[in-house]
C-alpha positions as a printed Julia matrix, in Angstrom:
445×3 Matrix{Float64}:
   0.0     0.0     0.0
   1.34    3.43   -0.9
   2.32    5.7     1.99
   2.15    8.85   -0.15
  -0.44   11.41    0.98
  -3.72   11.22   -0.87
  -4.52   13.96   -3.38
  -8.22   13.26   -3.05
 -10.68   15.36   -1.12
 -12.14   12.31    0.59
 -15.88   12.46    1.33
 -16.96   12.31    4.98
 -13.35   12.03    6.12
 -11.21   14.31    8.33
  -9.02   16.05    5.76
  -6.19   16.53    8.27
  -5.4    12.81    8.46
  -1.87   12.09    7.26
  -2.27    8.31    7.16
  -3.11    6.6     3.85
  -6.71    5.47    3.39
  -7.81    1.85    3.38
  -7.72    1.06   -0.33
 -10.04   -1.59   -1.81
  -8.89   -3.07   -5.11
 -11.12   -6.05   -5.92
 -14.5    -7.57   -5.14
 -16.28  -10.87   -5.59
 -19.68  -11.89   -4.27
 -20.06  -10.34   -0.82
 -16.31   -9.93   -0.3
 -13.72   -7.29   -1.17
  -9.94   -7.33   -1.16
  -7.65   -4.47   -0.19
  -4.34   -3.29   -1.6
  -2.47   -5.52    0.85
  -4.25   -8.61   -0.47
  -6.54   -9.22    2.5
 -10.16  -10.24    1.93
 -13.1    -8.91    3.95
 -16.78   -9.74    4.17
 -18.53   -6.51    3.22
 -21.27   -6.17    5.82
 -22.5    -2.83    4.47
 -22.47   -3.46    0.7
 -20.12   -0.58    0.0
 -22.45    2.23    1.05
 -25.69    0.25    1.6
 -25.69   -0.14   -2.14
 -23.92   -3.07   -3.88
 -27.12   -5.07   -3.65
 -26.18   -7.79   -6.14
 -22.65   -8.23   -4.86
 -19.38   -7.62   -6.65
 -18.48   -8.79  -10.16
 -21.99   -9.74  -11.3
 -21.2   -10.77  -14.92
 -24.54   -9.69  -16.34
 -24.0    -6.11  -15.21
 -20.47   -6.05  -16.58
 -21.77   -7.39  -19.88
 -24.62   -4.86  -20.01
 -22.17   -2.0   -19.54
 -19.73   -3.35  -22.11
 -22.36   -3.96  -24.78
 -23.91   -0.53  -24.3
 -20.5     1.15  -24.29
 -19.81   -0.44  -27.66
 -23.22    0.48  -29.1
 -23.78    4.01  -27.73
 -21.48    5.24  -24.95
 -23.32    8.51  -24.44
 -26.24   10.6   -25.54
 -27.92   13.12  -23.29
 -31.54   13.99  -22.68
 -31.79   17.73  -23.29
 -34.0    19.59  -25.79
 -36.48   16.79  -26.53
 -33.73   14.41  -27.63
 -32.71   11.36  -25.63
 -31.55    7.77  -26.01
 -33.54    4.57  -26.27
 -32.13    3.01  -23.1
 -33.2     5.87  -20.83
 -36.73    5.7   -22.22
 -36.84    1.95  -21.64
 -35.55    2.3   -18.07
 -38.23    4.9   -17.31
 -40.86    2.42  -18.51
 -39.31   -0.35  -16.37
 -39.43    1.8   -13.26
 -42.97    3.0   -13.94
 -44.03   -0.66  -14.12
 -42.79   -1.42  -10.59
 -43.58    1.93   -9.0
 -45.64    1.74   -5.8
 -47.36    5.06   -6.6
 -49.53    6.08   -9.58
 -46.78    7.11  -11.97
 -46.4    10.23  -13.98
 -42.8    10.49  -15.1
 -39.29    9.49  -14.03
 -36.4    11.94  -13.84
 -32.85   10.56  -14.0
 -29.76   11.89  -12.24
 -26.5    10.56  -10.91
 -26.82   10.24   -7.13
 -29.19   10.2    -4.21
 -28.22   13.77   -3.38
 -29.22   15.11   -6.78
 -32.39   13.0    -6.74
 -33.42   14.72   -3.49
 -32.34   18.13   -4.79
 -34.52   17.5    -7.83
 -37.49   16.36   -5.74
 -37.31   19.53   -3.62
 -37.18   21.68   -6.74
 -40.12   19.77   -8.24
 -42.17   20.31   -5.08
 -41.56   24.05   -5.23
 -42.32   24.14   -8.95
 -45.55   22.22   -8.31
 -46.8    24.9    -5.92
 -45.53   27.76   -8.1
 -47.43   26.37  -11.1
 -50.63   26.53   -9.05
 -50.14   30.12   -8.0
 -48.5    29.44   -4.63
 -44.89   30.61   -5.05
 -44.66   31.31   -1.31
 -44.68   27.55   -0.66
 -40.92   27.01   -0.56
 -40.18   25.5     2.84
 -39.16   21.89    3.36
 -39.58   19.92    6.57
 -37.29   17.0     7.32
 -36.18   15.09   10.41
 -33.45   15.83   12.83
 -31.07   12.87   12.18
 -32.45   12.36    8.66
 -29.93   12.11    5.83
 -30.73   13.23    2.3
 -27.34   14.04    0.81
 -24.77   16.81    0.78
 -25.68   19.05   -2.16
 -27.01   22.5    -1.28
 -30.71   21.63   -0.93
 -30.31   17.97    0.07
 -27.65   18.93    2.58
 -29.9    21.65    3.98
 -32.64   19.04    4.45
 -30.2    16.68    6.17
 -30.59   16.84    9.94
 -27.04   15.93   10.94
 -25.01   18.87   12.27
 -21.66   17.82   10.8
 -23.15   18.07    7.29
 -23.88   21.77    7.93
 -20.8    22.98    9.79
 -18.74   25.39    7.71
 -20.92   25.18    4.6
 -23.55   27.8     5.35
 -26.5    25.45    4.81
 -30.01   25.28    6.25
 -31.54   28.68    5.67
 -35.01   29.68    6.77
 -36.58   27.5     4.08
 -35.54   24.27    5.83
 -37.18   23.15    9.05
 -36.36   20.2    11.29
 -38.95   17.99   13.02
 -38.22   15.68   15.93
 -36.5    12.45   14.97
 -39.05    9.57   15.21
 -36.67    7.54   17.34
 -38.39    5.16   19.8
 -35.51    5.93   22.19
 -35.92    9.72   21.95
 -35.23   11.16   25.44
 -38.36   13.33   25.36
 -40.57   10.27   24.89
 -39.11    8.26   27.76
 -41.85    6.41   29.6
 -44.37    6.79   26.78
 -46.11    3.88   25.11
 -45.62    3.56   21.36
 -49.05    5.07   20.76
 -48.33    7.97   23.1
 -45.04    8.62   21.37
 -46.74    8.77   17.98
 -49.29   11.22   19.42
 -46.47   13.41   20.74
 -44.45   13.3    17.48
 -47.44   14.1    15.29
 -48.66   16.86   17.56
 -45.19   18.41   17.57
 -44.95   18.05   13.77
 -48.25   19.81   13.17
 -47.34   22.56   15.62
 -44.18   23.13   13.59
 -46.29   23.42   10.42
 -48.71   25.84   12.07
 -45.97   27.99   13.6
 -44.11   28.44   10.31
 -47.34   28.83    8.33
 -48.71   25.91    6.32
 -49.16   28.25    3.34
 -45.33   28.49    3.15
 -44.52   24.75    3.25
 -43.89   22.91   -0.02
 -42.93   19.42    1.1
 -41.97   16.99    3.82
 -39.05   14.67    3.01
 -38.25   11.54    4.99
 -36.5     8.23    4.69
 -38.93    5.38    5.5
 -36.13    4.05    7.74
 -33.57    6.66    8.74
 -30.19    5.27    7.71
 -27.17    7.47    8.35
 -28.91    8.97   11.39
 -28.5     5.64   13.18
 -30.84    3.11   11.53
 -33.96    4.52   13.15
 -37.22    2.68   12.52
 -40.17    5.02   13.26
 -42.88    3.66   15.57
 -45.88    1.89   14.05
 -48.53    4.25   12.75
 -46.22    7.25   12.59
 -46.26    7.83    8.84
 -50.02    7.25    8.52
 -50.64    9.96   11.1
 -48.11   12.33    9.51
 -49.85   11.77    6.16
 -53.08   13.08    7.69
 -51.28   16.3     8.64
 -49.78   16.64    5.16
 -53.15   16.11    3.51
 -54.81   18.61    5.83
 -52.36   21.33    4.88
 -51.69   20.52    1.2
 -48.04   19.54    1.72
 -46.31   17.09   -0.63
 -44.56   13.99    0.74
 -41.16   12.99   -0.68
 -40.06    9.48    0.31
 -36.28    9.18    0.2
 -35.76    5.54   -0.79
 -32.11    5.92   -1.76
 -31.18    3.22    0.78
 -34.41    1.23    0.98
 -35.36    1.0    -2.7
 -35.15   -2.11   -4.89
 -35.48   -4.91   -2.36
 -33.64   -3.93    0.82
 -36.77   -4.22    3.02
 -38.17   -7.38    1.42
 -40.38   -5.35   -0.92
 -39.29   -3.56   -4.07
 -39.86   -0.31   -2.17
 -40.21    0.46    1.53
 -43.18    2.6     0.49
 -45.07   -0.67    0.01
 -43.58   -2.4     3.06
 -44.55    0.44    5.39
 -47.78    1.52    3.68
 -46.64    5.04    2.75
 -48.42    7.36    0.29
 -45.73    9.68   -1.08
 -46.14   12.04   -4.01
 -42.51   11.65   -5.07
 -40.0     8.84   -4.44
 -36.26    9.26   -4.8
 -33.97    6.3    -5.45
 -30.38    5.52   -6.39
 -27.86    3.01   -4.89
 -29.61   -0.32   -5.56
 -30.96    0.88   -8.91
 -27.68   -0.18  -10.53
 -26.28   -2.15   -7.58
 -23.94    0.89   -7.57
 -22.03   -0.44  -10.58
 -22.54    2.95  -12.23
 -23.86    6.28  -10.9
 -27.58    6.66  -11.55
 -30.6     7.94   -9.66
 -34.3     8.01  -10.42
 -36.87   10.43   -9.05
 -40.33    8.91   -9.4
 -42.85   11.71   -9.81
 -46.44   10.78   -9.11
 -49.11   11.4   -11.71
 -50.84   14.37  -10.1
 -47.53   16.15   -9.5
 -46.14   15.5   -12.97
 -49.32   16.81  -14.58
 -48.9    20.1   -12.72
 -45.21   20.25  -13.67
 -46.19   19.85  -17.29
 -48.75   22.64  -17.02
 -46.19   24.89  -15.37
 -43.69   24.26  -18.14
 -46.28   25.43  -20.68
 -46.29   28.8   -18.98
 -42.51   29.11  -19.35
 -41.97   27.18  -22.56
 -39.57   24.64  -21.08
 -38.64   22.78  -17.88
 -35.33   24.25  -16.78
 -33.84   21.37  -14.85
 -31.48   18.54  -15.73
 -27.9    17.28  -15.82
 -25.56   16.36  -18.64
 -25.65   12.74  -17.51
 -29.42   12.5   -16.88
 -30.39    9.17  -18.41
 -26.81    8.25  -19.38
 -27.24    5.22  -21.66
 -24.53    3.04  -20.08
 -25.81    3.69  -16.56
 -29.36    3.11  -17.8
 -28.37   -0.2   -19.41
 -26.81   -1.41  -16.18
 -29.86   -0.26  -14.21
 -32.19   -2.12  -16.6
 -30.18   -5.3   -16.19
 -30.12   -4.81  -12.41
 -33.9    -4.57  -12.3
 -34.17   -7.63  -14.56
 -32.0    -9.65  -12.15
 -33.93   -8.39   -9.13
 -37.19   -9.59  -10.71
 -35.91  -12.86  -12.19
 -34.17  -13.96   -8.98
 -36.92  -12.53   -6.77
 -34.42  -10.63   -4.67
 -37.16   -9.15   -2.43
 -38.4   -12.7    -1.74
 -34.84  -13.8    -0.96
 -34.52  -10.9     1.48
 -37.75  -11.98    3.19
 -36.31  -15.49    3.56
 -32.88  -14.44    4.87
 -33.82  -11.41    6.98
 -35.26  -13.42    9.91
 -31.92  -15.24   10.13
 -30.1   -11.92   10.53
 -32.74  -10.68   12.98
 -32.4   -13.76   15.21
 -28.64  -13.37   15.29
 -28.8    -9.69   16.19
 -31.49  -10.25   18.82
 -28.97  -12.3    20.81
 -27.29   -9.0    21.65
 -30.41   -7.43   23.13
 -29.73   -6.79   26.81
 -26.06   -7.73   26.49
 -23.38   -5.76   28.28
 -22.62   -2.4    26.62
 -25.67   -2.76   24.32
 -28.48   -0.21   24.51
 -30.74   -1.39   21.65
 -31.05   -3.74   18.68
 -32.96   -2.8    15.51
 -33.62   -4.58   12.23
 -35.91   -4.53    9.2
 -35.33   -6.6     6.09
 -31.59   -6.73    5.44
 -30.94   -3.68    7.58
 -29.72   -4.15   11.13
 -28.19   -2.11   13.9
 -26.72   -2.7    17.33
 -26.6     0.47   19.41
 -23.95    0.55   22.11
 -24.25    2.57   25.3
 -21.21    4.74   26.05
 -22.45    5.44   29.57
 -21.99    1.78   30.51
 -18.34    1.99   29.5
 -17.73    5.58   30.66
 -16.71    6.32   27.07
 -17.03    9.36   24.83
 -20.07    9.2    22.5
 -19.13    7.36   19.33
 -16.07    5.71   20.84
 -17.59    2.25   21.31
 -18.88    2.21   17.74
 -15.42    3.01   16.41
 -13.77    0.37   18.6
 -16.17   -2.31   17.36
 -15.59   -1.18   13.78
 -11.81   -1.39   14.05
 -11.74   -4.81   15.72
 -14.31   -6.17   13.24
 -12.03   -5.0    10.43
  -9.14   -6.87   12.02
 -11.36   -9.96   11.95
 -12.13   -9.52    8.26
 -15.54   -7.81    8.5
 -16.34   -4.33    7.21
 -19.2    -2.58    8.97
 -20.22    1.05    9.51
 -20.89    3.03   12.67
 -23.28    5.94   13.05
 -22.14    7.23   16.4
 -22.43    4.2    18.67
 -24.81    2.32   16.37
 -23.04   -0.32   14.3
 -25.07   -1.03   11.17
 -25.45   -4.06    8.93
 -26.61   -3.74    5.31
 -25.03   -6.64    3.41
 -25.49   -7.33   -0.28
 -29.01   -8.66   -0.84
 -27.63  -11.88   -2.33
 -26.2   -12.94    1.04
 -27.02  -16.52    2.09
 -27.95  -17.78    5.59
 -24.49  -19.34    5.9
 -22.87  -16.04    5.03
 -25.1   -14.27    7.56
 -23.73  -16.71   10.16
 -20.2   -15.75    9.14
 -20.99  -12.03    9.52
 -22.51  -12.64   12.95
 -19.61  -14.83   14.09
 -17.05  -12.18   13.19
 -19.15   -9.43   14.76
 -19.57  -11.48   17.95
 -15.83  -12.05   18.13
 -15.22   -8.32   17.7
 -17.76   -7.53   20.43
 -16.14  -10.06   22.78
 -12.7    -8.56   22.12
 -13.87   -5.01   22.85
 -15.77   -6.13   25.95
 -12.75   -8.01   27.28
 -10.47   -5.02   26.64
 -12.92   -2.7    28.43
 -13.09   -5.06   31.43
  -9.28   -5.16   31.63
  -9.14   -1.36   31.6
 -11.72   -1.17   34.39
  -9.95   -3.76   36.56
């Protein structure tokens, strides 16, 4: 491994580090190999995203064939390519909402930026230009571009960048462990969250709010699964005040929850759905913003007033990315990846549940092939986030790559993982936990 300083501005990394990054050079199935030749089980699928595993030959072939046939043609000025049109039709066919149109981008961040712009445009086209504000969750993550970053409720995304103006509002995180809801039943907590949400709408002025954006399951905020009934009650508030709902399915889309979309799994009724990651198994950058029929009809009417629709990117509907996404969706359907997730997920859940009530553990959460073990720094007299990092480092030494959001260690393996491979992940995680626990006990002795 090279010891030369990196010339990259590394995302979500302290730029002052003078040590070389951990460099991954190869992948196969659910494993990756680093520059030193060591193999690891990838327990987080890259960034929650390599859903079909590494080196899937059909995706490589789809990219190669499309590169040979038409490596690029854009989608500006009423000219596009055949593959982007076909992918839009594929997505419309599986959409969990009545479909209008699909807009293509390159990442989850730009999908959420686009959705926010579409929501504002929707209200403008109906004579309500004052509806510009966006409500999101504290601890929600929607990306790092200007609008998506402003909607993200994680302080470190804002620091130094001048984000989150008056147009972006933050509602309480729907975390069952929220300190303010201590002692409440699940039903009482939902009452409190919804009441607080509507008060926020009323205080800012419902006539100024364009949209509410939320992940069905909050990922980077710590794998937070909202309490039962939460979204149904929030939907009532949105309907009452004419506010659009954007479901950020960048992590949960295309099988992760055991359904093609978490919108179906959790019974949501969004107006717009954003997706990326699993759309191409992250083999190439692509995102899709699914715009519901009633919204897209208003967008079309608004564009008649102007004479165009002034939004898009050079690589919107890139034909090679679209070809890989089409093949990804074909594999997901043919192999019934959501059904496979439903079969394997209970195996992961049972393994994680063994940690509930264990020493240093505060909570265990799981849904589909998403899982999290939240450690309690107070039990170890540790700084917040320290236990998560210790588990992460020892797991890496044992050949398992995971991710920590504070003290919550998350699991999001490739969706092709088998029960036997789940056992391997859990065995390595258990060994890492035992090592950290033993080291902590020695320190305390």
